[in-house]
Structure formats: C-alpha cells, structure tokens
Gaussian input, Z-matrix of N, CA and C with variables (Angstrom, degrees):
# hf/3-21g

backbone

0 1
 N
 C     1     B1
 C     2     B2     1     A1
 N     3     B3     2     A2     1     D1
 C     4     B4     3     A3     2     D2
 C     5     B5     4     A4     3     D3
 N     6     B6     5     A5     4     D4
 C     7     B7     6     A6     5     D5
 C     8     B8     7     A7     6     D6
 N     9     B9     8     A8     7     D7
 C    10    B10     9     A9     8     D8
 C    11    B11    10    A10     9     D9
 N    12    B12    11    A11    10    D10
 C    13    B13    12    A12    11    D11
 C    14    B14    13    A13    12    D12
 N    15    B15    14    A14    13    D13
 C    16    B16    15    A15    14    D14
 C    17    B17    16    A16    15    D15
 N    18    B18    17    A17    16    D16
 C    19    B19    18    A18    17    D17
 C    20    B20    19    A19    18    D18
 N    21    B21    20    A20    19    D19
 C    22    B22    21    A21    20    D20
 C    23    B23    22    A22    21    D21
 N    24    B24    23    A23    22    D22
 C    25    B25    24    A24    23    D23
 C    26    B26    25    A25    24    D24
 N    27    B27    26    A26    25    D25
 C    28    B28    27    A27    26    D26
 C    29    B29    28    A28    27    D27
 N    30    B30    29    A29    28    D28
 C    31    B31    30    A30    29    D29
 C    32    B32    31    A31    30    D30
 N    33    B33    32    A32    31    D31
 C    34    B34    33    A33    32    D32
 C    35    B35    34    A34    33    D33
 N    36    B36    35    A35    34    D34
 C    37    B37    36    A36    35    D35
 C    38    B38    37    A37    36    D36
 N    39    B39    38    A38    37    D37
 C    40    B40    39    A39    38    D38
 C    41    B41    40    A40    39    D39
 N    42    B42    41    A41    40    D40
 C    43    B43    42    A42    41    D41
 C    44    B44    43    A43    42    D42
 N    45    B45    44    A44    43    D43
 C    46    B46    45    A45    44    D44
 C    47    B47    46    A46    45    D45
 N    48    B48    47    A47    46    D46
 C    49    B49    48    A48    47    D47
 C    50    B50    49    A49    48    D48
 N    51    B51    50    A50    49    D49
 C    52    B52    51    A51    50    D50
 C    53    B53    52    A52    51    D51
 N    54    B54    53    A53    52    D52
 C    55    B55    54    A54    53    D53
 C    56    B56    55    A55    54    D54
 N    57    B57    56    A56    55    D55
 C    58    B58    57    A57    56    D56
 C    59    B59    58    A58    57    D57
 N    60    B60    59    A59    58    D58
 C    61    B61    60    A60    59    D59
 C    62    B62    61    A61    60    D60
 N    63    B63    62    A62    61    D61
 C    64    B64    63    A63    62    D62
 C    65    B65    64    A64    63    D63
 N    66    B66    65    A65    64    D64
 C    67    B67    66    A66    65    D65
 C    68    B68    67    A67    66    D66
 N    69    B69    68    A68    67    D67
 C    70    B70    69    A69    68    D68
 C    71    B71    70    A70    69    D69
 N    72    B72    71    A71    70    D70
 C    73    B73    72    A72    71    D71
 C    74    B74    73    A73    72    D72
 N    75    B75    74    A74    73    D73
 C    76    B76    75    A75    74    D74
 C    77    B77    76    A76    75    D75
 N    78    B78    77    A77    76    D76
 C    79    B79    78    A78    77    D77
 C    80    B80    79    A79    78    D78
 N    81    B81    80    A80    79    D79
 C    82    B82    81    A81    80    D80
 C    83    B83    82    A82    81    D81
 N    84    B84    83    A83    82    D82
 C    85    B85    84    A84    83    D83
 C    86    B86    85    A85    84    D84
 N    87    B87    86    A86    85    D85
 C    88    B88    87    A87    86    D86
 C    89    B89    88    A88    87    D87
 N    90    B90    89    A89    88    D88
 C    91    B91    90    A90    89    D89
 C    92    B92    91    A91    90    D90
 N    93    B93    92    A92    91    D91
 C    94    B94    93    A93    92    D92
 C    95    B95    94    A94    93    D93
 N    96    B96    95    A95    94    D94
 C    97    B97    96    A96    95    D95
 C    98    B98    97    A97    96    D96
 N    99    B99    98    A98    97    D97
 C   100   B100    99    A99    98    D98
 C   101   B101   100   A100    99    D99
 N   102   B102   101   A101   100   D100
 C   103   B103   102   A102   101   D101
 C   104   B104   103   A103   102   D102
 N   105   B105   104   A104   103   D103
 C   106   B106   105   A105   104   D104
 C   107   B107   106   A106   105   D105
 N   108   B108   107   A107   106   D106
 C   109   B109   108   A108   107   D107
 C   110   B110   109   A109   108   D108
 N   111   B111   110   A110   109   D109
 C   112   B112   111   A111   110   D110
 C   113   B113   112   A112   111   D111
 N   114   B114   113   A113   112   D112
 C   115   B115   114   A114   113   D113
 C   116   B116   115   A115   114   D114
 N   117   B117   116   A116   115   D115
 C   118   B118   117   A117   116   D116
 C   119   B119   118   A118   117   D117
 N   120   B120   119   A119   118   D118
 C   121   B121   120   A120   119   D119
 C   122   B122   121   A121   120   D120
 N   123   B123   122   A122   121   D121
 C   124   B124   123   A123   122   D122
 C   125   B125   124   A124   123   D123
 N   126   B126   125   A125   124   D124
 C   127   B127   126   A126   125   D125
 C   128   B128   127   A127   126   D126
 N   129   B129   128   A128   127   D127
 C   130   B130   129   A129   128   D128
 C   131   B131   130   A130   129   D129
 N   132   B132   131   A131   130   D130
 C   133   B133   132   A132   131   D131
 C   134   B134   133   A133   132   D132
 N   135   B135   134   A134   133   D133
 C   136   B136   135   A135   134   D134
 C   137   B137   136   A136   135   D135
 N   138   B138   137   A137   136   D136
 C   139   B139   138   A138   137   D137
 C   140   B140   139   A139   138   D138
 N   141   B141   140   A140   139   D139
 C   142   B142   141   A141   140   D140
 C   143   B143   142   A142   141   D141
 N   144   B144   143   A143   142   D142
 C   145   B145   144   A144   143   D143
 C   146   B146   145   A145   144   D144
 N   147   B147   146   A146   145   D145
 C   148   B148   147   A147   146   D146
 C   149   B149   148   A148   147   D147
 N   150   B150   149   A149   148   D148
 C   151   B151   150   A150   149   D149
 C   152   B152   151   A151   150   D150
 N   153   B153   152   A152   151   D151
 C   154   B154   153   A153   152   D152
 C   155   B155   154   A154   153   D153
 N   156   B156   155   A155   154   D154
 C   157   B157   156   A156   155   D155
 C   158   B158   157   A157   156   D156
 N   159   B159   158   A158   157   D157
 C   160   B160   159   A159   158   D158
 C   161   B161   160   A160   159   D159
 N   162   B162   161   A161   160   D160
 C   163   B163   162   A162   161   D161
 C   164   B164   163   A163   162   D162
 N   165   B165   164   A164   163   D163
 C   166   B166   165   A165   164   D164
 C   167   B167   166   A166   165   D165
 N   168   B168   167   A167   166   D166
 C   169   B169   168   A168   167   D167
 C   170   B170   169   A169   168   D168
 N   171   B171   170   A170   169   D169
 C   172   B172   171   A171   170   D170
 C   173   B173   172   A172   171   D171
 N   174   B174   173   A173   172   D172
 C   175   B175   174   A174   173   D173
 C   176   B176   175   A175   174   D174
 N   177   B177   176   A176   175   D175
 C   178   B178   177   A177   176   D176
 C   179   B179   178   A178   177   D177
 N   180   B180   179   A179   178   D178
 C   181   B181   180   A180   179   D179
 C   182   B182   181   A181   180   D180
 N   183   B183   182   A182   181   D181
 C   184   B184   183   A183   182   D182
 C   185   B185   184   A184   183   D183
 N   186   B186   185   A185   184   D184
 C   187   B187   186   A186   185   D185
 C   188   B188   187   A187   186   D186
 N   189   B189   188   A188   187   D187
 C   190   B190   189   A189   188   D188
 C   191   B191   190   A190   189   D189
 N   192   B192   191   A191   190   D190
 C   193   B193   192   A192   191   D191
 C   194   B194   193   A193   192   D192

   B1=1.3500
   B2=1.5593
   B3=1.2428
   B4=1.4483
   B5=1.5759
   B6=1.1932
   B7=1.4632
   B8=1.5360
   B9=1.3258
   B10=1.4433
   B11=1.6067
   B12=1.2620
   B13=1.5079
   B14=1.4973
   B15=1.3973
   B16=1.4435
   B17=1.4652
   B18=1.3694
   B19=1.4006
   B20=1.5673
   B21=1.3726
   B22=1.5050
   B23=1.5161
   B24=1.3806
   B25=1.4318
   B26=1.4798
   B27=1.3297
   B28=1.5084
   B29=1.3657
   B30=1.3287
   B31=1.5073
   B32=1.4917
   B33=1.4170
   B34=1.4986
   B35=1.4673
   B36=1.3362
   B37=1.4261
   B38=1.5159
   B39=1.2855
   B40=1.4634
   B41=1.5079
   B42=1.3620
   B43=1.3256
   B44=1.6159
   B45=1.3805
   B46=1.4506
   B47=1.6082
   B48=1.4117
   B49=1.3850
   B50=1.5588
   B51=1.3425
   B52=1.4093
   B53=1.6222
   B54=1.2973
   B55=1.4445
   B56=1.5473
   B57=1.2951
   B58=1.5210
   B59=1.6194
   B60=1.3301
   B61=1.2416
   B62=1.5965
   B63=1.2524
   B64=1.4526
   B65=1.6123
   B66=1.2924
   B67=1.3839
   B68=1.6152
   B69=1.3569
   B70=1.4622
   B71=1.4621
   B72=1.4070
   B73=1.4942
   B74=1.5068
   B75=1.3919
   B76=1.4865
   B77=1.5447
   B78=1.2563
   B79=1.4631
   B80=1.4764
   B81=1.2960
   B82=1.4489
   B83=1.5466
   B84=1.2863
   B85=1.3969
   B86=1.5832
   B87=1.3014
   B88=1.3892
   B89=1.5536
   B90=1.2743
   B91=1.4484
   B92=1.6082
   B93=1.2825
   B94=1.4849
   B95=1.5937
   B96=1.3003
   B97=1.4572
   B98=1.5234
   B99=1.3249
   B100=1.4721
   B101=1.6058
   B102=1.2247
   B103=1.4825
   B104=1.5650
   B105=1.2856
   B106=1.3411
   B107=1.5227
   B108=1.3481
   B109=1.5239
   B110=1.6746
   B111=1.2703
   B112=1.4377
   B113=1.6022
   B114=1.2584
   B115=1.5178
   B116=1.4414
   B117=1.2699
   B118=1.6235
   B119=1.4557
   B120=1.3514
   B121=1.4494
   B122=1.4513
   B123=1.3471
   B124=1.3702
   B125=1.5824
   B126=1.2520
   B127=1.5434
   B128=1.6337
   B129=1.3737
   B130=1.5675
   B131=1.4633
   B132=1.2986
   B133=1.4453
   B134=1.5003
   B135=1.2093
   B136=1.5277
   B137=1.5497
   B138=1.1691
   B139=1.5202
   B140=1.4320
   B141=1.3999
   B142=1.4305
   B143=1.3682
   B144=1.3448
   B145=1.4267
   B146=1.4903
   B147=1.3715
   B148=1.5211
   B149=1.4895
   B150=1.2737
   B151=1.5220
   B152=1.5598
   B153=1.3426
   B154=1.3847
   B155=1.5579
   B156=1.3351
   B157=1.5049
   B158=1.4531
   B159=1.3242
   B160=1.4916
   B161=1.5072
   B162=1.3537
   B163=1.4726
   B164=1.5254
   B165=1.2972
   B166=1.4482
   B167=1.5800
   B168=1.2914
   B169=1.5022
   B170=1.4771
   B171=1.3706
   B172=1.4493
   B173=1.4777
   B174=1.4019
   B175=1.5723
   B176=1.5883
   B177=1.3369
   B178=1.5337
   B179=1.5474
   B180=1.4225
   B181=1.5356
   B182=1.5142
   B183=1.3222
   B184=1.4115
   B185=1.5174
   B186=1.4239
   B187=1.4549
   B188=1.5105
   B189=1.2437
   B190=1.4961
   B191=1.5386
   B192=1.2410
   B193=1.4488
   B194=1.4226
   A1=106.75
   A2=121.86
   A3=123.84
   A4=108.88
   A5=118.98
   A6=123.53
   A7=114.20
   A8=112.75
   A9=118.83
   A10=109.41
   A11=115.06
   A12=116.46
   A13=116.37
   A14=116.68
   A15=116.79
   A16=107.33
   A17=125.24
   A18=130.10
   A19=108.89
   A20=115.32
   A21=117.63
   A22=107.36
   A23=121.87
   A24=120.98
   A25=115.40
   A26=116.11
   A27=122.33
   A28=106.46
   A29=124.27
   A30=129.66
   A31=104.77
   A32=113.91
   A33=117.12
   A34=113.05
   A35=121.20
   A36=121.28
   A37=107.15
   A38=118.89
   A39=124.33
   A40=109.74
   A41=124.69
   A42=127.18
   A43=111.71
   A44=109.39
   A45=120.78
   A46=107.89
   A47=118.76
   A48=122.70
   A49=109.99
   A50=119.07
   A51=124.31
   A52=106.38
   A53=119.96
   A54=122.86
   A55=106.68
   A56=115.07
   A57=120.47
   A58=106.11
   A59=123.10
   A60=128.83
   A61=111.64
   A62=115.23
   A63=120.13
   A64=112.90
   A65=118.85
   A66=125.32
   A67=114.28
   A68=110.28
   A69=112.99
   A70=114.01
   A71=117.93
   A72=122.09
   A73=108.15
   A74=107.79
   A75=113.09
   A76=114.75
   A77=120.57
   A78=119.67
   A79=120.40
   A80=115.07
   A81=116.60
   A82=113.27
   A83=122.61
   A84=126.14
   A85=113.56
   A86=111.39
   A87=119.48
   A88=112.69
   A89=115.24
   A90=123.82
   A91=104.11
   A92=115.55
   A93=117.59
   A94=110.11
   A95=113.23
   A96=115.24
   A97=109.39
   A98=122.54
   A99=122.03
   A100=102.48
   A101=122.54
   A102=126.55
   A103=108.99
   A104=117.81
   A105=117.89
   A106=116.99
   A107=115.74
   A108=125.45
   A109=111.20
   A110=108.61
   A111=120.27
   A112=107.43
   A113=112.76
   A114=114.73
   A115=112.89
   A116=113.20
   A117=120.94
   A118=113.03
   A119=114.80
   A120=115.35
   A121=116.16
   A122=117.68
   A123=121.97
   A124=112.62
   A125=114.75
   A126=120.01
   A127=112.79
   A128=109.65
   A129=111.89
   A130=106.25
   A131=121.08
   A132=125.62
   A133=111.91
   A134=122.30
   A135=126.07
   A136=111.04
   A137=115.66
   A138=125.41
   A139=110.01
   A140=116.29
   A141=117.44
   A142=114.17
   A143=120.22
   A144=126.71
   A145=106.58
   A146=118.20
   A147=122.37
   A148=105.44
   A149=119.19
   A150=121.65
   A151=106.77
   A152=115.35
   A153=122.56
   A154=114.75
   A155=111.88
   A156=119.49
   A157=110.81
   A158=119.01
   A159=115.82
   A160=112.30
   A161=119.74
   A162=120.33
   A163=105.04
   A164=118.76
   A165=127.86
   A166=115.04
   A167=114.76
   A168=120.36
   A169=110.57
   A170=117.21
   A171=118.40
   A172=118.97
   A173=114.69
   A174=116.24
   A175=103.82
   A176=109.87
   A177=115.90
   A178=110.28
   A179=113.22
   A180=114.47
   A181=103.61
   A182=117.45
   A183=126.73
   A184=110.25
   A185=112.60
   A186=117.14
   A187=115.17
   A188=116.71
   A189=125.13
   A190=112.73
   A191=115.39
   A192=121.94
   A193=107.97
   D1=-36.76
   D2=177.65
   D3=-56.03
   D4=-55.09
   D5=179.86
   D6=-55.71
   D7=-45.96
   D8=-177.03
   D9=-67.50
   D10=-45.70
   D11=175.67
   D12=-60.73
   D13=-29.30
   D14=180.00
   D15=-78.10
   D16=-38.79
   D17=174.61
   D18=-48.71
   D19=-51.66
   D20=-171.51
   D21=-91.77
   D22=-1.95
   D23=-178.37
   D24=62.36
   D25=37.70
   D26=175.52
   D27=-114.16
   D28=162.86
   D29=166.65
   D30=-69.19
   D31=154.53
   D32=170.35
   D33=-59.21
   D34=-30.38
   D35=-176.17
   D36=-69.58
   D37=-45.42
   D38=-176.28
   D39=-74.48
   D40=-32.16
   D41=176.19
   D42=-64.66
   D43=-43.53
   D44=178.87
   D45=-63.38
   D46=-39.84
   D47=178.55
   D48=-64.10
   D49=-44.98
   D50=-174.14
   D51=-67.51
   D52=-39.41
   D53=179.92
   D54=-62.48
   D55=-53.04
   D56=-177.03
   D57=-56.80
   D58=-50.06
   D59=-173.87
   D60=-61.21
   D61=-43.66
   D62=-174.46
   D63=-85.90
   D64=-25.99
   D65=-173.60
   D66=-110.32
   D67=-24.14
   D68=-173.86
   D69=80.29
   D70=-5.44
   D71=-179.62
   D72=-118.80
   D73=151.20
   D74=168.45
   D75=-71.15
   D76=160.15
   D77=-178.78
   D78=-48.20
   D79=-53.67
   D80=-179.58
   D81=-68.44
   D82=-32.47
   D83=168.31
   D84=-53.91
   D85=-48.96
   D86=177.97
   D87=-59.73
   D88=-46.74
   D89=-174.40
   D90=-65.42
   D91=-46.44
   D92=-176.16
   D93=-66.08
   D94=-39.72
   D95=178.38
   D96=-65.97
   D97=-34.24
   D98=-175.47
   D99=-76.97
   D100=-35.69
   D101=175.59
   D102=-62.94
   D103=-45.97
   D104=-178.62
   D105=-71.15
   D106=-35.32
   D107=165.14
   D108=-45.20
   D109=-55.91
   D110=-175.19
   D111=-64.28
   D112=-42.19
   D113=179.06
   D114=-61.21
   D115=-44.59
   D116=175.93
   D117=-54.01
   D118=-44.12
   D119=176.00
   D120=-65.33
   D121=-43.94
   D122=175.88
   D123=-59.37
   D124=-44.70
   D125=174.67
   D126=-56.68
   D127=-38.03
   D128=-174.12
   D129=-78.78
   D130=-39.90
   D131=-153.08
   D132=-118.32
   D133=-7.65
   D134=-173.66
   D135=-127.78
   D136=142.81
   D137=175.39
   D138=-88.85
   D139=67.86
   D140=177.65
   D141=-124.09
   D142=169.10
   D143=-179.20
   D144=-85.68
   D145=158.86
   D146=172.26
   D147=-56.76
   D148=-41.24
   D149=-170.39
   D150=-62.63
   D151=-45.55
   D152=179.55
   D153=-59.97
   D154=-50.39
   D155=176.03
   D156=-59.55
   D157=-49.71
   D158=179.78
   D159=-59.69
   D160=-31.85
   D161=-178.43
   D162=-70.75
   D163=-47.87
   D164=175.02
   D165=-42.55
   D166=-48.17
   D167=-170.63
   D168=-91.61
   D169=-0.59
   D170=172.26
   D171=106.13
   D172=13.44
   D173=178.64
   D174=-95.60
   D175=143.37
   D176=-177.98
   D177=-79.87
   D178=-13.67
   D179=-177.21
   D180=-153.52
   D181=145.17
   D182=178.58
   D183=-64.37
   D184=-26.38
   D185=178.39
   D186=-64.98
   D187=-28.61
   D188=175.36
   D189=-82.39
   D190=-27.00
   D191=173.56
   D192=-59.95

C-alpha cells in the first residue's frame, strides 16, 4: 500500500478508501484475489510445479501458497 500510495500521491488511508469504494474489496483481499486468479491460470495452462507457481505469484514459500 505504501508504494501504491506514493505512486498516486495519496495517503495510504485515502488510497485504501478508493480501492474499497471502487472494487468493494480491501487492499489485501484484492491482491490475494489477483494472485489466486493468476495461480489458477498457471495451474490450468502451464506445466509448472506448485513451487514455481507460488514463486511467480509472489509467495516466499509454497507452504504459504
């Protein structure tokens, strides 16, 4: 959220408000949903291990994926 708010020159609180207002989701729920959407596409269309997919979508460990 910090990086995103700096890019748009908004406070984190206002950026959070805008995201919730426009998506209906809190920031972390939005990010998790996007990651899971990407993971589903990789699982359906790529011949990759779970470890590789979890790394590609931003998890430090496949255990957390």
